[in-house]
One Martini backbone bead per residue (centre of mass of N, CA, C, O) as a GRO file, in nm:
protein
  100
    1MET     BB    1   9.797   6.168  10.094
    2GLN     BB    2  10.029   6.383   9.955
    3VAL     BB    3  10.078   6.726   9.968
    4LYS     BB    4  10.202   6.949   9.712
    5ALA     BB    5  10.343   7.230   9.647
    6GLY     BB    6  10.365   7.460   9.431
    7THR     BB    7  10.556   7.700   9.199
    8PHE     BB    8  10.350   7.906   9.144
    9CYS     BB    9  10.348   8.260   9.076
   10PRO     BB   10  10.109   8.517   9.093
   11LEU     BB   11  10.297   8.773   9.063
   12ILE     BB   12  10.451   8.666   8.776
   13GLY     BB   13  10.311   8.410   8.617
   14LYS     BB   14  10.519   8.189   8.729
   15ASP     BB   15  10.762   8.031   8.830
   16CYS     BB   16  10.966   8.025   9.072
   17ILE     BB   17  11.284   8.216   9.129
   18GLU     BB   18  11.371   8.228   9.411
   19LEU     BB   19  11.673   8.379   9.476
   20GLN     BB   20  11.577   8.623   9.287
   21CYS     BB   21  11.382   8.673   9.512
   22ALA     BB   22  11.312   8.882   9.784
   23TRP     BB   23  11.085   8.668   9.916
   24PHE     BB   24  11.305   8.459   9.947
   25THR     BB   25  11.311   8.279  10.256
   26GLN     BB   26  11.459   8.208  10.559
   27VAL     BB   27  11.344   7.963  10.803
   28ARG     BB   28  11.386   7.950  11.161
   29GLY     BB   29  11.268   7.692  11.387
   30THR     BB   30  10.940   7.628  11.513
   31ASN     BB   31  10.667   7.455  11.454
   32PRO     BB   32  10.354   7.528  11.590
   33ASN     BB   33  10.203   7.259  11.496
   34THR     BB   34  10.448   7.024  11.547
   35GLY     BB   35  10.747   7.108  11.684
   36LYS     BB   36  10.936   7.121  11.457
   37GLU     BB   37  11.210   7.180  11.299
   38VAL     BB   38  11.310   7.474  11.104
   39ASP     BB   39  11.498   7.485  10.770
   40GLU     BB   40  11.377   7.699  10.526
   41TRP     BB   41  11.290   7.774  10.202
   42GLY     BB   42  11.068   8.053  10.103
   43CYS     BB   43  10.793   8.219  10.065
   44ALA     BB   44  10.676   8.475  10.248
   45VAL     BB   45  10.375   8.434  10.181
   46SER     BB   46  10.369   8.125  10.266
   47TRP     BB   47  10.458   8.192  10.576
   48MET     BB   48  10.225   8.354  10.709
   49PRO     BB   49  10.049   8.138  10.858
   50VAL     BB   50  10.271   8.037  11.050
   51LEU     BB   51  10.339   8.318  11.173
   52ALA     BB   52  10.051   8.375  11.280
   53ILE     BB   53  10.043   8.140  11.479
   54GLU     BB   54  10.290   8.223  11.644
   55ASN     BB   55  10.186   8.500  11.725
   56ALA     BB   56   9.939   8.398  11.881
   57GLN     BB   57  10.095   8.234  12.091
   58GLN     BB   58  10.264   8.468  12.205
   59SER     BB   59  10.020   8.639  12.293
   60ARG     BB   60   9.905   8.438  12.495
   61GLN     BB   61  10.157   8.423  12.676
   62ALA     BB   62  10.164   8.723  12.746
   63GLY     BB   63   9.884   8.737  12.872
   64ALA     BB   64   9.941   8.532  13.099
   65ALA     BB   65  10.176   8.692  13.228
   66VAL     BB   66  10.013   8.947  13.292
   67GLU     BB   67   9.802   8.810  13.472
   68THR     BB   68   9.998   8.706  13.685
   69LEU     BB   69  10.111   8.980  13.764
   70ARG     BB   70   9.843   9.106  13.849
   71ASN     BB   71   9.781   8.903  14.079
   72GLU     BB   72  10.031   8.973  14.245
   73ILE     BB   73   9.971   9.275  14.284
   74VAL     BB   74   9.701   9.242  14.426
   75ALA     BB   75   9.805   9.076  14.665
   76ASN     BB   76  10.014   9.285  14.762
   77ASN     BB   77   9.817   9.520  14.807
   78GLU     BB   78   9.645   9.378  15.020
   79ALA     BB   79   9.876   9.333  15.222
   80ASN     BB   80   9.951   9.634  15.252
   81ARG     BB   81   9.675   9.732  15.351
   82THR     BB   82   9.662   9.558  15.603
   83MET     BB   83   9.925   9.661  15.732
   84LEU     BB   84   9.846   9.961  15.744
   85LEU     BB   85   9.592   9.931  15.917
   86SER     BB   86   9.738   9.801  16.158
   87SER     BB   87   9.931  10.038  16.211
   88VAL     BB   88   9.718  10.254  16.264
   89GLN     BB   89   9.578  10.110  16.500
   90LEU     BB   90   9.827  10.098  16.683
   91VAL     BB   91   9.884  10.400  16.699
   92GLN     BB   92   9.606  10.476  16.819
   93GLN     BB   93   9.649  10.309  17.084
   94LEU     BB   94   9.925  10.462  17.177
   95LEU     BB   95   9.784  10.716  17.171
   96PRO     BB   96   9.665  10.972  17.311
   97PRO     BB   97   9.402  11.137  17.359
   98ARG     BB   98   9.236  11.400  17.231
   99ALA     BB   99   9.200  11.726  17.301
  100GLU     BB  100   8.905  11.957  17.269
   0.00000   0.00000   0.00000
């Protein structure tokens, strides 16, 4: 059974007035649930669940990118610390002992 959305608008208490309404908006992009291309007009309020799903996916991807960057920075900092300690030890070996 295919479910079809109604056209009743609870904001005005009658059928949707479509292009006469400021909230009747065109959305283009990819549906985050199906991956299919979307190029449709509809009520901005009815688009909110789809846009919230897309926003959540983008947030997860951004979080993953930040975590990857963090891991790279930690690895580079550890390599720099190791190199600095090696350099200090080498300089200490090459310098004559300090007279006290």
